[in-house]
N, C-alpha and C positions, 0 to 999 in steps of 0.2 A: 593736852590729853585731847581738849575740843577740837583743836585744828588737826589731830590725828587722827579724830571719828568722823571730822567733816572729809577730810580725804577719802578715808574709807566708803563711806555714803556716797561721795560723786562716781568713786571707781565703780560701785555696785551696780548704778543704773547702767541701762541699755536701751538705744532709741530702738523705736518698733515704728513709726510712722511719722514724715512731715507734713506740714499743711493739713492736719484736721481741722476740720469745722464743727463747731457746736454754739450751744447756748450755756449762760452763766445760770446754773440752777439754783445756788445758793451763795452767798457771799457776805462772812462776818466783818464788819469794820475793826470792831475791837480788834480783832487777831489777825487781820490782815490775809485771810486764807476763805476757800469757798471751795466750792463744787461744780463743773461742767457737763451739762448730759451731751455725749456723742450724736451727729445728727444718724449718721449710718446705722451704728452698735446699738445707741440707746445707752452707752454704759455710761457708769458718772467715773468722773477724773479727779483727782487732786489739783487744787494749785494753790499758790501763793503769790500774794499781791508783787512781789521781788520779780516775780516772774516775766509781771507786764510791761511791754518795750513802751515806754516813758515818753518816747517823740511820739506815741500813739494815744496818749491820754491827754485828749484836750477839754475837759472839764475841771471848771474850779474848785466844785465841791466834790463830788463823789469820784473817785479813779476807774470804779467798775461798779456795775450793777446788777441785780438776779435779771435776768433778759436779756442780756446784750448778747449779741452773735458775735463769736471770737473765732480766731484761726491761731493754731499755736500747735506746737512738735508733740508726740506722744511718748513717753519714756516708760518703761517695765523697772519701778523702785522695787525694793525689797519686801515693801508691804504692801503693793498695789501699784498703782495705774498712777501717773502724774504727768500735768502739765508743764510745760516750761515756752519762751519766748511766746506771751500768749500776746495776742493784737487784737484789738476792739474794732469790728467791721461797721456795726452802724452806732456811731454816735453822733451827739449835735455839737456842732463848734463854734467856738465864740470867735475863733480866729480863721482867717483865711492865708493857704498855702500859695504860695508860687508856682505854677503850673512845673517852672524850669525844676524843681525839685523834685520832679515824678519818679524819675528812676536815677537821683542820686543814692550813693552808698555811703552812710555815717556809721561810726561806731554810738552808741548810745549810752550813759552810763546811768546808772540809777541808784538813790541810797536809801536808806530807811528813815533817815533822819526825820525829813517831812511828813511821811506817814505815822512815823511815832506820835510826833506832834499832834495829828490830828486826831488820833486813837486816845491818846493820853490826856482830852480835855476834862476828866473828872479830878486832875490834880494829882500830886504825889511823884515819888522820884521817876523819871522815865525811864534810867537803866533798872532800878529794882524792880518796876512794873513790867519790865519787857521780860526778865528774868520769869517771873509768876507766868506770862504770856505763852512764853516757850513751852513749859509744862501742859498749861493747858490743851496747846497748838498740839502736839507731841499726842498727848491722850487722844483728842477728837479725832486724831489721822490715823491712830492705831486700833480704834474702837469702828471708824469707818472702811478702812482696808479690811479688819475681819470680817465685816456683816457684806461686803463685796466682792472679795475677793473670788468666789464661785458665783457669782453671777454678773460678773464685769461685760460678759460680751452680749446680754440679751437687754430688754428694753428696763430704764430707770422702773424703781416702785413706783414713781411721780409722774405726772406729765411733763413734757417738756415745755418749760414758760416759754409764753410768748414773746417776742421782741416790742417793744416799745414804738419801735420807729418802723415801719414799712418797709420790705425790701424792694428793690427794683424791681419792674416786671415789665415784659414788652413780647410783642406779637411775635410767634414762631410759624409763621407759615402757613396759619389754619391748623396747627396741631395745638392752639390751646397758647397759656402765658408759659415763660421760662423765667424762671425767679434767677436772678442776679445774686449768687451764694456762691460763686464761687471764690475760693479763699485767697487772699494774696498773699506771695510766697513769703515767708519768714523763717531763718532758721539760726538757732541759735551757734556761736562758733565752740563756744566754752559752758554748755550748759550745765547749771547746778540746780541742787533740790531747794524746794522752799524752806523746809526746814534749818538746812545748813545756815541762812542767811538770818535768821529768826535767832540762833545760838550765835551769831557773828554780826553783832549790829552793824559793824560797821563795814560788812565786806561787800565792795564795789564788783559786779558782774559786767563783761561786754557784750554787745549783740552788733554782731559783724554782717548781719543780713540787709540787704536793701532798704531803705527805710522809703517808704512810701507814705503821701498825707493826699486822699483824693480829692480835686477841687470840688467845690461847692455844689452838690450835686443837681440845682434849680438853673443851672448854666450850662449843665450837657444831657444830650440825648441819651437815650436807653442805650442807643447802641456806643457812643463813643465811651460811655462809662464801661462797658462791655471790652469794649478793646483798650483802655486804661488797666482793667483787672488781669488783662491777658497779658498786657505787657510786663506787669508786676512779676507774672512766670516766667516771661520769656527771657527778662533780663538777669532773674534769678538763677537761672539756669546757665550758670557758667563752669568754667572747667576746675574750680575750687571743691566740686563736689563730684561725687561717683556717677559713673554712665546712668544708673538706675535712677538716682534723683534726678538728674538732667532729664531723663524720659520722662519722669511723671511730671515733672513742672511742664515740660511743653507739652505734654499731654494735656495738661490743664491749661495751657493757653490756648490752644487750639480749640477745645471746647469753648472757652469764653470768645474768639475769634470767631466761632461759628455761630454762637450764639448772638453775634454783635451783629453780623452778616442777614441770621432770618430777622432781626426786628430793625434792618435799617430802613430807615425814610427816605431815602435819597440816594444819587448814585453815587455820589460822595463818599457815603459812608459805605456802599457794598465796595467801590473801589479799594479803599482803607483795609477792611476788613478780609477781603478775597487777599490782598498783597500781604497782609500779617500772618494767613493762614497758609500762604506760599512759604515764607519766611521758616516759620516754624516745623512746617515739612522737610523743608529742605535741611534744618539743622537737625532733625531726627534722622533724615537719610546719612548726614553724616556722623554722627554717633554711631549708626550701626556698621557704618562702615569702618570706623575705629575697633569694634566691639569685636571679639575672638571667641566668647564663649558660646554664644549658640552656633548652632549646627550650622553647615554649610549652606543646604538648601532652606532652611529657612533663615538665614540671613538672609541669602540673596532675595526672596520673597519680600523681607521685611524691609531691604534697600529699593527693592523697585515699586513696591506700593508708596514707600514716603517720595521719591521722586516724581511719581505718576499724580500724587497729591498736590506736589510742589508746582510740577508744572502747569497742571491743570487752574490751580487757583491764581496761578503769575496769568496764564493766557486770559482768565476771566478780567482781572485787573487790567491788562493791557487794552483790552476791549474798550474799558471805562476808563483812559487816561486821558480821554478829552475835558472829562470833567475834573481834573486836575489841575496841578500847575505842571509848567514844561520841565521845571527841575526833578518833581516827583517822577513825572514820566521817565527823566534819562535813569534816576537811581531804579527804576522799576526794571528796564530793561537791562541795566546791568548787572540786576539781580538774577534776572532769570538765564541771561546769557551764560552767565558763571557756573549757574546750577546745571544746563544744558551739556556743558562742558565738562563738568564734573561728572555726573552721568553717562556720560560719552567715554569719558575716559574710565569708569569703572567697568562698560558694557566691554572695552577693549579685551580687561582679562577675563571674560568669560569666555566658555567653548561655544564654537559656532552657532549651534542651536541656539543655545540660552541667549546669544546675541543679537540672531536675527528677531526672536519674539519679544526681546527688549527694545531694541529699535522700534518695532514693529508697534509697539503700545507707546512707549515716552514719545515718539516725532506726532503722533494724532492729539497731543495735549500743547503743542508749540504753536504759537501766531506767527503767520506768514510774513516772513524776513529772509534774508540773505543767509544769516545763522541756520535755519530751516531748511535753507537749499543743500548748503554745507551736510546738513546731518543729512538729507534723502541720498546727500553722492555718496557717504559712507555708506548708507544701508543698502543702495545698490551696488556698489563695488565688493561687497559683502556676499549678496547674493549671488553676484558674476563668480566669484573666487568659490561659492559653494560649488556652483553647478559645475566648475572646470573638475574639482575635485571628483564630482558623482560621473563625469565623461569619464576621466581616466581609468576610473573604476567598473567600466564598462557599463554604468546605469545610466541608459540613454534618456530613458524616460524622467529621471529625476531631474539629468542633466537641463532637459527641455523646459520644465516646470520652473526651476530657478530660473531660467533665462528669460521666460514670458514674464515669473514675478516681477525684474528688474524695469519692465518698463514705466509702471507707475512711478515709483519713487524719480526715475529717469526724468519722465514728463513733468512732475511736480519739482523738481530742480532747476529745470528747463524753465517754468513759469515763473520762479521765485526767485531768480538770478538777478532779476532787477536791472540787466545791461551791464553788469560785470564781467568783463571780458577775459580774465582770469578763469571764472567759473564758467563762461559759457566753453570756451578751449576745452575744459575737463570734459564737461556735459558731452561736448560732439565726440571726442577720443571716446568716451563711455558707450555713447552709442552706437557708435561703428564697431565696437566691439561686440556690445550685447548683440547687434544683429549677426556680424558673421558667425559668431558660436550658435545664434538660436537655429541657422539655417544649417550648421555643420550636426547639432542635436539631431535635426529633423531627418537629416540625410542617412546619420547613423542608424536611426530607428527603423527608417524604410528597410535598409540593407541588412538589418537584423532580423526584421520583420518576412523577409524574402527568403533569409538565409533558414530561418524556422521551418517556413513552409516547404522548400527543397527537401529538407533530411527529413520531414516526416514522410512528402510522397513516397520518395527514394527506398524510405524504409518499410511502407505499408504496403506500396502497391509494386506489382510483379512488370505492368506494362506501362508505359508513360501516357500519361495522362495529358493533353496537349493544352488542356482549358487551365489546368493547376501550372502549367510550364509558363505560358503568356503570364499569367499573373505574376509569377516571380519575377519573370522579364520587365513587367510594369513596376515591381518594385525596386530591382536595381536600378532601371533607366532612370526613375523619379530619384533615387540616391544620388546619381551620377548628376541630374542637372542642380540638385540643391546645394550642391556646393563646388561647382564650376567656377574657377576663377577666385573663391575662396579660401580653399582649402586644397591643394593638389594633391594632399596623400588620400585622403578620403574620396577623390574622384577616380583616382588609381584603383584603388579600393575596389570600387563599384563597377570598374570596366574590365577589371578581372573578372568580377562575379559572372558576367556579362560572358565573357569567351570561355568559362567552366561550361553555364549553359548550353549556348551554342556548340562548342566543340566536344563537349564529352556526353551530354544527355540527349540532345538532338542529334548529334553525328553530324553536324556542320562544318569540318574543321577550317573550311577557307573561313567563312565566317566567324568561328570563334577566334583564329589567328588574329581578325582584325582587331578586337578587342581586346584581346591579349599585349598585342603589339603597343596600342595605346596606353593602357596601364604603363609598360616598361618605358615608353616615351616620356611619360609623364615625372616617373623615378628617375629616369635621368635626369631632367630639368632643375630638377633640386640637388644638383651638385652644388657644392662637397660633401654634402649630404650622403649616405649610401645604404642602400637595402640588403646588403648581402646576409642569409638568413632570418630573412623576413618570409615566411608561410606565401605571401600572395606573389610577392617577386619572383623566388624561387617558379612556382606552380607557373607563374607568366612564362619565365625565361625558357623552362623546361619544355612546354606547349610549342612555344614556337622553333626551340631547336628542331624537336622531333620534328614539327611539318615541313622546317626546311630539309629537312635529311631524306622525308617519305616523296618531297618534292623533287630532288635531286634523284632518287631512286627510280621514278615514275620516268624520270626525262630520260636515264639510259634505257630504262625497259623500251621506252616507246623507240629507241633507236633500232636495239635489237630486233623487235617486232617489226618495223619496216626492211630491215634486211631480210628477215627471214618470208614475210610474205612475198616480197620480190624475187626470191628464187624459186616459190612455190606460184607464181605468176598466174600458170595455166590452169590451176587447179582451183586458185580463186576465182578466176574468171569463171570457169565452171560453174563453181558453186554458186554464185552469183546470178546466172544464166536460169541452172534449174530453180533455185528460190522464187524467180520471177514467172516464169512458165508454167510449172508443175504444181498440181492441187497440193494440201499439206499432206495427204498419206500418199500420193505419190513419190512427194519429196523426201518424204522418211525411208520409204523403201528404196528410193535410188540412193540418199547418202551410205544407207547403212551395206547397199551392196556395192556402191564405188571406193567409198573409204570405212570401212567397219570398225569399230570403235574397238579401241587397243586395252580399254578396263575388263579386267578379269569377269569372267561370266556375264558380258555383255550381249544380249541376242535379242533380235526382235521377235516382238509377240505380237501377232497379227489381229488376234483376237482382241485387243482391248479398241475402244473407241479411240475417235480421233486425239480428243484431247488428252488422254490419259498417254495415250501413245507417244505425243508430243513432249509429256512432261519425262517420260521414261528415257526418252531420247535424250533431255537435256541432261538430266541426271550423267547417263552412259559418255557425253562429248564434253563436259564441263571439264575445262583447265584444271580444276582441282582434283580430278582425278588423274589427270596425267602425268606422269614421272619426267621431270623436264631432263634430268639425267639419263635417264634408262630409252626414252621415246626421244630426245632431241628436243631442238628448240624449235623446228620447224614444225614437226608436229604439235608442239606445245600449242604453236601461235594459231595454227590453222584449225585445232579443235575450239577456238576462238572463237573463231569467224563463224565455224559450224554453229556454235551454241546461240551466236548473236542472231541468226538466221531461224533457228527453231524458236526463240525467245518471240520473235516476232510475229511467226506464225500460232506460237501459243497466247499471244496477246489479245489476236484475232478470236481464239476458240474462248475467250472467257464472258460468261454470261449464258454459256450453249449448255445446256446439260446432256 
């Protein structure tokens, strides 16, 4: 019956928090129980002497006293709060523990027989007396839990007893004293209630937590003590526990290590504390990597934060490695190299933008070495590919920005490569690629600017503004020069744009044909690649073909014209003589009389001024007003000769009112 009741009580308990600190408020030696006032919440917590870890009890007389600072695991029992795995922090010791036992994990078993012998000094049957104390204990516990169940989270009714032994204090960088009150880690793997042990006097409980006995405080500095306390937390954060418990213990360890760093009195202590902070932060990052309970964004921020902290303090320790042994420095280098490698593997799984930001932050905390050079190569390669993606999407400014951002990591990698030939060759290839694509991006930006300027001008202006057109030509010329011998396609596109401006906007077909022809030649030089169906190539080909057709047509017309004028040689000679010897007005009158115009309604109006008369005559004799099919080729070409002489006369009249 007793065993069944015992099992029920144990199963009804629920752990609330591990590694809680407090001060023993009262201890009743005859009953073997007492109460602890918690440091933070000031609530009173019941405990039984059987919950104390035996290996931590180094007193020969009283195992535990009022005023002792303790660390324990807090449980919620049916009748209130109770403590298990109680360990004493500040007790004098008559024995010295070997420092090799600092992080040794042992099972400690504790019985009630020794305690019963001490508590039963007044005589009597110890078994019979034990039963009476059980009832007394249960009554006191019931009365206490009833009084405190509604006020357990507030301050206790009495002030917290002061410990009889002062806690370790250290300097904190000008911010006052930092108390060495961080608890050592201790968690029972099989927690049982205090009264269960009283009712079952031969019950043996196990403690599977790592057991640590601090060395004599007179032999250690304040920084060393804090590091040892942090080591307790760090060593206890094993995979046997949940991620939440491990995170809490590692954070407690980091707090101790930072206290150790702040009260360091020499470089040796600073190096050790910095390395320990880095190791604990790295472990936190690893736990966060394994966790899948947090939101993705929050989890990534947590991982990045821990990696940054780890690399930051590893770097600090690396700078101070000369104050430590060579083997210590080698282990440190191995640790932060593995940490950086793990961080890079994690970054590789993120989106590109997050990867770029992560590399930018993390590499700033890595000390100068060949590994950092590799990190900068990865970073610049990432920026390079991001720039290529932007260029393919037509975002030339973004591409140019990414390419310019590549220069710093590439130069840093070159500085840190330390003569490594493989890294140097990789850097050389990367430098060449970055330079070429920087020029191509700048060329594309210049071409895009010229396109926008030309399109806006042609859309909003009725007449051609030569100043704007020459600005457009400058942009296209710059685009062609920047990518010359670097990207043939981009150079060909720039030449096709120049051909468009000269041939179609400025109506200089011969000049336009030359640029279009250059674009076609560059395209053909990229064989076997073809550009059929590509806009700029089709435009260039069509313009050159049309120009050639017009050229052939003009050659045929020149032959016909020469033959026609040969037949009218006498008239042509006479016209030339009249234009040379006669004045403007007489010349116009004579040609109207000798070769009257054949355009409908074309008559000489002598009342007009000489300038207007010449202009009117040009319109009457112009070849556009002559139908070649109706009036014949001879008259068509001869009227062109008359118009040519009239234009010469009219040119002399410009500026005359």
